[in-house]
N, CA, C and O of each residue as an XYZ file, in Angstrom:
488
protein
N      17.192     11.184     -3.304
C      16.553     10.969     -2.140
C      14.903     10.692     -2.627
O      14.513     11.235     -3.660
N      14.135      9.976     -1.966
C      12.927      9.388     -2.214
C      12.032      9.909     -0.933
O      12.396      9.813      0.239
N      10.777     10.484     -1.389
C       9.953     10.681     -0.140
C       8.507     10.146     -0.392
O       7.891     10.529     -1.387
N       8.057      9.427      0.332
C       6.522      8.656      0.356
C       5.871      9.320      1.163
O       6.410      9.718      2.196
N       4.331      9.643      0.827
C       3.569     10.271      1.879
C       2.192      9.692      1.615
O       1.515     10.061      0.656
N       1.729      8.633      2.626
C       0.524      8.217      2.749
C      -0.764      8.965      3.098
O      -0.791      9.833      3.971
N      -1.695      8.641      2.473
C      -3.037      9.325      3.008
C      -4.018      8.541      2.663
O      -3.965      7.600      1.870
N      -5.360      9.111      3.549
C      -6.809      8.286      3.187
C      -7.105      7.568      4.058
O      -8.158      6.958      3.871
N      -6.485      7.343      5.158
C      -6.631      6.097      6.208
C      -7.812      6.771      7.027
O      -7.896      7.999      7.028
N      -8.757      5.966      7.747
C      -9.498      6.500      8.712
C     -10.168      5.193      9.200
O      -9.641      4.086      9.094
N     -11.551      5.463      9.822
C     -12.872      4.992     10.238
C     -13.595      4.310      9.361
O     -14.053      4.976      8.432
N     -13.871      2.980      9.389
C     -15.056      2.628      8.491
C     -15.511      1.285      9.104
O     -14.816      0.551      9.807
N     -17.006      1.050      8.662
C     -17.749     -0.002      9.407
C     -17.155     -1.299      8.596
O     -16.426     -1.064      7.631
N     -17.391     -2.431      8.891
C     -17.282     -3.703      8.082
C     -17.765     -3.854      6.906
O     -18.985     -3.821      7.066
N     -17.561     -3.985      5.931
C     -18.022     -4.215      4.619
C     -17.719     -2.750      3.886
O     -17.709     -2.675      2.657
N     -17.491     -1.677      4.669
C     -17.112     -0.452      3.808
C     -15.957     -0.354      2.827
O     -15.434     -1.403      2.451
N     -15.574      0.657      2.441
C     -14.624      0.880      1.514
C     -13.579      2.135      1.916
O     -14.005      3.026      2.651
N     -12.362      2.175      1.473
C     -11.317      3.223      1.637
C     -10.307      3.251      0.713
O      -9.851      2.127      0.502
N      -9.704      4.283     -0.023
C      -8.812      4.436     -0.807
C      -7.791      5.045     -0.442
O      -7.915      6.257     -0.617
N      -6.564      4.660      0.111
C      -5.230      5.008      0.377
C      -4.595      5.487     -0.980
O      -4.631      5.014     -2.116
N      -3.914      6.767     -0.359
C      -3.033      7.223     -1.802
C      -1.655      7.174     -1.006
O      -1.472      7.306      0.204
N      -0.682      6.935     -2.090
C       0.912      7.256     -1.689
C       1.429      7.873     -2.773
O       1.610      7.371     -3.883
N       1.736      9.321     -2.312
C       2.570     10.433     -3.343
C       3.950     10.285     -3.114
O       4.481     10.338     -2.005
N       4.654     10.054     -4.444
C       5.663      9.791     -4.202
C       6.710     10.845     -5.082
O       6.312     11.083     -6.222
N       7.817     11.405     -4.735
C       8.528     12.553     -5.313
C      10.277     12.152     -4.732
O      10.745     11.394     -3.883
N      10.780     13.027     -5.621
C      12.431     13.140     -5.462
C      12.949     11.849     -6.379
O      14.059     11.408     -6.078
N      12.472     11.420     -7.111
C      13.274     10.666     -8.076
C      12.492     10.159     -9.016
O      11.284     10.286     -8.817
N      12.937      9.452    -10.282
C      12.157      8.578    -10.993
C      11.934      7.315    -10.547
O      12.721      6.750     -9.787
N      10.930      6.820    -10.952
C      10.637      5.640    -10.487
C      10.411      4.216    -11.562
O       9.922      3.120    -11.288
N      10.933      4.694    -12.759
C      10.602      3.745    -13.847
C      10.965      2.479    -13.318
O      10.119      1.628    -13.590
N      11.990      2.028    -12.613
C      12.508      0.542    -12.608
C      12.308      0.274    -11.051
O      13.067     -0.520    -10.495
N      11.276      0.937    -10.317
C      10.928      0.668     -9.262
C       9.414     -0.100     -9.145
O       8.550      0.048    -10.009
N       9.230     -0.972     -7.895
C       8.149     -1.205     -7.540
C       7.521     -0.566     -6.213
O       8.278     -0.537     -5.243
N       6.032      0.030     -6.025
C       5.799      0.367     -4.934
C       4.630     -0.553     -4.166
O       3.569     -0.966     -4.633
N       5.097     -0.701     -3.050
C       4.312     -1.791     -2.338
C       3.474     -1.113     -1.260
O       3.775      0.014     -0.868
N       2.545     -1.705     -0.829
C       1.716     -1.569      0.191
C       1.826     -2.636      1.374
O       1.538     -3.803      1.108
N       2.285     -2.249      2.848
C       2.452     -3.188      3.938
C       1.504     -2.591      4.838
O       1.064     -1.442      4.781
N       1.214     -3.559      5.742
C       0.256     -3.157      7.069
C       0.930     -3.793      8.068
O       1.663     -4.736      7.769
N       0.780     -3.345      9.530
C       1.104     -3.706     10.663
C       0.196     -3.566     11.664
O      -0.094     -2.431     12.042
N      -0.431     -4.765     12.283
C      -1.255     -4.460     13.391
C      -0.485     -4.419     14.485
O       0.717     -4.650     14.357
N      -0.994     -4.140     15.666
C      -0.334     -3.961     17.143
C      -0.100     -5.468     17.239
O      -0.881     -6.357     16.898
N       1.288     -5.608     17.839
C       1.783     -7.030     18.171
C       2.137     -7.572     16.917
O       3.111     -8.299     17.115
N       1.861     -7.576     15.856
C       2.362     -8.268     14.836
C       3.427     -7.858     13.860
O       3.837     -6.698     13.893
N       3.889     -8.687     13.025
C       4.739     -8.399     12.168
C       4.304     -7.536     10.880
O       3.161     -7.718     10.463
N       5.050     -6.700     10.286
C       4.749     -5.832      9.059
C       4.400     -6.820      7.907
O       5.279     -7.543      7.436
N       3.141     -6.851      7.461
C       2.987     -7.761      6.335
C       2.632     -7.195      4.891
O       1.997     -6.164      4.670
N       3.165     -8.070      3.952
C       2.928     -7.332      2.636
C       1.522     -7.541      2.084
O       0.990     -8.642      2.223
N       0.877     -6.519      1.450
C      -0.525     -6.543      1.198
C      -0.634     -6.590     -0.554
O      -1.288     -7.400     -1.211
N       0.224     -5.455     -1.075
C       0.027     -5.516     -2.490
C       1.307     -4.900     -3.074
O       2.106     -4.369     -2.303
N       1.503     -4.933     -4.158
C       2.774     -4.192     -4.658
C       2.547     -3.933     -6.213
O       1.750     -4.733     -6.703
N       3.078     -2.981     -7.108
C       2.746     -2.898     -8.377
C       3.854     -2.394     -9.153
O       4.476     -1.560     -8.495
N       4.345     -2.587    -10.325
C       5.371     -2.173    -11.108
C       5.159     -0.871    -11.778
O       4.285     -0.687    -12.625
N       6.223      0.269    -11.251
C       5.887      1.216    -11.673
C       6.089      1.380    -13.387
O       5.399      2.173    -14.027
N       6.887      0.718    -13.870
C       7.034      0.691    -15.216
C       5.805      0.071    -16.039
O       5.097      0.761    -16.773
N       5.625     -1.314    -15.838
C       4.567     -2.125    -16.585
C       2.922     -2.126    -15.838
O       1.910     -2.460    -16.455
N       2.943     -1.795    -14.774
C       1.891     -1.982    -14.070
C       1.279     -2.850    -13.964
O       0.053     -2.863    -14.078
N       2.238     -4.116    -13.635
C       1.812     -5.476    -12.996
C       1.926     -5.308    -11.856
O       2.860     -4.745    -11.286
N       0.737     -5.905    -11.272
C       0.332     -5.949     -9.875
C       0.514     -7.348     -9.228
O       0.469     -8.331     -9.967
N       0.695     -7.485     -8.035
C       0.497     -8.834     -7.569
C       0.110     -8.578     -5.856
O       0.669     -7.686     -5.217
N      -1.094     -9.649     -5.146
C      -1.521     -9.338     -3.771
C      -1.319    -10.551     -3.045
O      -1.052    -11.671     -3.481
N      -1.478    -10.181     -1.939
C      -1.473    -11.121     -0.842
C      -2.768    -12.130     -0.822
O      -3.868    -11.770     -1.241
N      -2.565    -13.146     -0.404
C      -4.067    -14.109     -0.559
C      -5.029    -13.213      0.105
O      -6.103    -13.013     -0.462
N      -4.794    -12.675      1.178
C      -5.691    -12.127      2.454
C      -6.707    -11.035      1.768
O      -7.854    -10.950      2.205
N      -6.266    -10.197      0.681
C      -6.833     -9.381      0.234
C      -7.390     -9.309     -1.129
O      -8.276     -8.539     -1.499
N      -6.553    -10.514     -2.089
C      -7.023    -10.702     -3.373
C      -8.828    -10.850     -3.631
O      -9.660    -11.588     -3.104
N      -8.930     -9.883     -4.586
C     -10.641     -9.820     -4.864
C     -11.152     -8.831     -4.189
O     -12.207     -8.337     -4.585
N     -10.444     -8.285     -2.909
C     -11.048     -7.154     -2.263
C      -9.975     -5.285     -2.550
O     -10.323     -4.117     -2.718
N      -9.076     -5.780     -2.486
C      -8.184     -4.881     -2.611
C      -7.488     -4.716     -4.214
O      -6.961     -5.625     -4.856
N      -7.639     -3.454     -4.586
C      -6.890     -3.176     -6.150
C      -5.731     -2.011     -5.977
O      -6.046     -0.968     -5.404
N      -4.645     -2.159     -6.379
C      -3.551     -1.325     -6.506
C      -3.570     -0.734     -7.799
O      -3.904     -1.364     -8.802
N      -3.184      0.588     -7.803
C      -3.178      1.015     -9.183
C      -2.309      2.638     -8.900
O      -2.233      3.296     -7.862
N      -1.593      2.977    -10.625
C      -0.890      3.721    -10.217
C      -1.286      5.318    -10.978
O      -2.246      5.256    -11.747
N      -0.958      6.015    -10.900
C      -1.038      7.198    -12.051
C       0.240      7.879    -12.298
O       0.572      8.823    -11.581
N       0.871      7.527    -13.122
C       2.212      8.161    -13.651
C       2.470      9.310    -13.528
O       3.478      9.690    -12.933
N       1.371     10.321    -14.215
C       1.976     11.735    -14.021
C       1.696     12.497    -12.906
O       2.157     13.623    -12.717
N       0.859     11.834    -12.072
C       0.631     12.448    -10.633
C       1.736     11.825     -9.585
O       2.036     12.447     -8.566
N       2.330     10.527     -9.915
C       3.555      9.761     -9.090
C       2.817      9.561     -7.825
O       3.311      9.805     -6.724
N       1.548      9.082     -8.025
C       0.701      8.455     -6.879
C       0.367      7.286     -7.056
O      -0.024      7.121     -8.211
N       0.328      6.142     -6.282
C      -0.308      4.936     -6.132
C      -1.412      4.746     -5.223
O      -1.347      5.199     -4.080
N      -2.337      4.163     -5.603
C      -3.272      3.843     -4.973
C      -3.776      2.470     -4.424
O      -3.618      1.439     -5.077
N      -4.457      2.490     -3.066
C      -5.153      1.137     -2.732
C      -6.155      1.130     -2.319
O      -6.361      1.344     -1.125
N      -7.325      0.818     -3.390
C      -8.760      0.792     -3.123
C      -8.891     -0.533     -2.287
O      -8.356     -1.561     -2.703
N      -9.495     -0.518     -1.284
C     -10.006     -1.394     -0.404
C     -11.350     -1.399     -0.358
O     -11.965     -0.363     -0.106
N     -11.991     -2.609     -0.604
C     -13.292     -2.827     -0.535
C     -13.691     -4.080      0.288
O     -12.898     -5.010      0.438
N     -15.041     -4.084      0.862
C     -15.273     -5.257      1.685
C     -14.382     -5.240      3.021
O     -14.067     -6.302      3.556
N     -14.152     -4.514      3.324
C     -13.005     -4.329      4.607
C     -13.470     -5.052      5.878
O     -14.617     -4.847      6.277
N     -12.713     -5.823      6.488
C     -12.801     -6.568      7.662
C     -12.203     -6.213      8.730
O     -11.147     -5.590      8.614
N     -12.658     -6.480      9.869
C     -12.022     -6.042     11.155
C     -10.562     -6.461     11.269
O      -9.764     -5.845     11.975
N     -10.300     -7.347     10.674
C      -9.116     -8.088     10.550
C      -7.822     -7.055      9.552
O      -6.592     -7.070      9.520
N      -8.777     -6.322      8.913
C      -7.760     -5.501      8.005
C      -7.204     -4.183      8.656
O      -6.498     -3.362      8.071
N      -7.626     -4.112      9.941
C      -7.102     -2.961     10.737
C      -5.686     -3.088     11.358
O      -5.215     -3.909     12.145
N      -5.071     -1.795     10.623
C      -3.442     -1.717     10.886
C      -3.015     -0.231     10.570
O      -3.826      0.662     10.328
N      -2.030     -0.115     10.592
C      -1.259      1.084     10.133
C      -0.829      0.422      8.668
O      -0.205     -0.628      8.522
N      -1.297      1.258      7.673
C      -0.654      1.061      6.396
C       0.299      1.701      5.824
O       0.262      2.929      5.749
N       1.261      1.013      5.349
C       2.523      1.828      4.756
C       2.805      1.739      3.246
O       2.387      0.762      2.624
N       3.474      2.684      2.649
C       3.829      2.257      1.022
C       5.175      2.542      1.317
O       5.697      3.409      2.019
N       5.632      1.611      0.617
C       7.281      1.743      0.289
C       7.506      1.422     -1.448
O       6.656      1.067     -2.265
N       9.014      1.699     -1.653
C       9.371      1.568     -2.956
C      10.608      0.693     -2.761
O      11.319      0.851     -1.769
N      10.872     -0.210     -3.675
C      12.132     -1.124     -3.929
C      12.465     -0.731     -5.302
O      11.610     -0.279     -6.064
N      13.769     -0.906     -5.651
C      14.404     -1.302     -7.124
C      14.119     -2.621     -7.930
O      14.968     -2.951     -8.758
N      12.973     -3.426     -7.761
C      12.804     -4.376     -8.226
C      11.003     -5.039     -7.963
O      10.023     -4.356     -7.664
N      11.043     -6.296     -8.158
C       9.984     -6.707     -7.714
C      10.087     -7.662     -6.431
O      10.726     -8.712     -6.499
N       9.560     -7.336     -5.483
C       9.729     -8.113     -4.387
C       8.648     -8.118     -3.180
O       8.363     -6.954     -2.899
N       8.068     -8.905     -2.507
C       6.956     -8.591     -1.786
C       7.707     -8.650     -0.001
O       6.949     -8.509      0.959
N       9.237     -8.872      0.212
C       9.701     -9.014      1.643
C       9.916     -7.359      1.919
O      10.583     -6.668      1.149
N       9.259     -6.824      3.123
C       9.585     -5.611      4.050
C      11.340     -5.135      3.821
O      11.629     -3.940      3.766
N      12.279     -6.085      3.719
C      13.471     -5.805      3.981
C      14.134     -5.762      2.710
O      15.362     -5.673      2.684
N      13.298     -5.829      1.393
C      13.758     -5.367      0.065
C      13.369     -4.129     -0.283
O      13.695     -3.740     -1.404
N      12.696     -3.360      0.475
C      12.128     -1.859      0.236
C      13.084     -0.785      0.831
O      13.415     -0.915      2.010
N      13.387     -0.108      0.364
C      14.418      0.878      1.109
C      14.075      2.404      1.233
O      14.916      3.283      1.423
N      12.555      2.621      1.082
C      12.282      3.697      0.978
C      10.818      3.705      1.594
O      10.003      3.058      0.937
N      10.354      4.309      2.713
C       9.003      3.837      3.429
C       8.301      5.297      3.631
O       8.893      6.365      3.787
N       7.067      5.105      3.595
C       6.190      6.433      4.082
C       5.865      6.162      5.602
O       6.009      5.070      6.152
N       5.397      7.338      6.209
C       5.035      7.291      7.720
C       3.893      6.184      8.201
O       3.918      5.578      9.272
N       2.838      6.056      7.114
C       2.005      5.219      7.602
C       0.466      5.858      7.793
O       0.356      7.017      8.193
N      -0.461      5.222      7.554
C      -1.741      5.840      7.658
C      -2.513      4.511      8.586
O      -2.286      3.303      8.527
N      -3.462      5.254      9.408
C      -4.276      4.247     10.309
C      -5.377      3.787      9.337
O      -6.014      4.477      8.541
N      -5.451      2.545      9.566
C      -7.083      2.040      8.896
C      -7.712      1.210     10.184
O      -7.124      0.279     10.735
N      -8.707      1.596     10.475
C      -9.727      0.928     11.710
C     -10.954      0.498     10.948
O     -11.627      1.209     10.202
N     -11.121     -0.614     11.208
C     -12.407     -1.347     10.602
C     -13.442     -1.983     11.801
O     -13.307     -3.144     12.186
N     -14.322     -1.222     12.253
C     -15.175     -1.640     13.320
C     -16.357     -2.810     12.739
O     -16.770     -2.868     11.581
N     -16.710     -3.590     13.737
C     -17.337     -4.825     13.471
C     -18.731     -4.184     13.853
O     -19.757     -4.862     13.803
């Protein structure tokens, strides 16, 4: 069994920063990737970024490239999403998820956290 718990969401002004954390427990993740997704009201869940637990290789959606950085702490089993230069369109519930491979589609992820709200005011 895998548990993922997000934290770090909140309210921030345009141009501000937040760091989200995803704490993982329950199994070893050496062959997994951890992804961050977001879902705004009325919209589909969309990919934000992912990182390979083993190699640290990362991949980003074009909408966040250059502003967001995903990283991991293998010892603590935590994946971070540093979000800078936030915009109102970044407002959403952010989820972390785990997949046994490298993929960017939500359907490929079989473990999900409960989500954390990020609100960017204009």
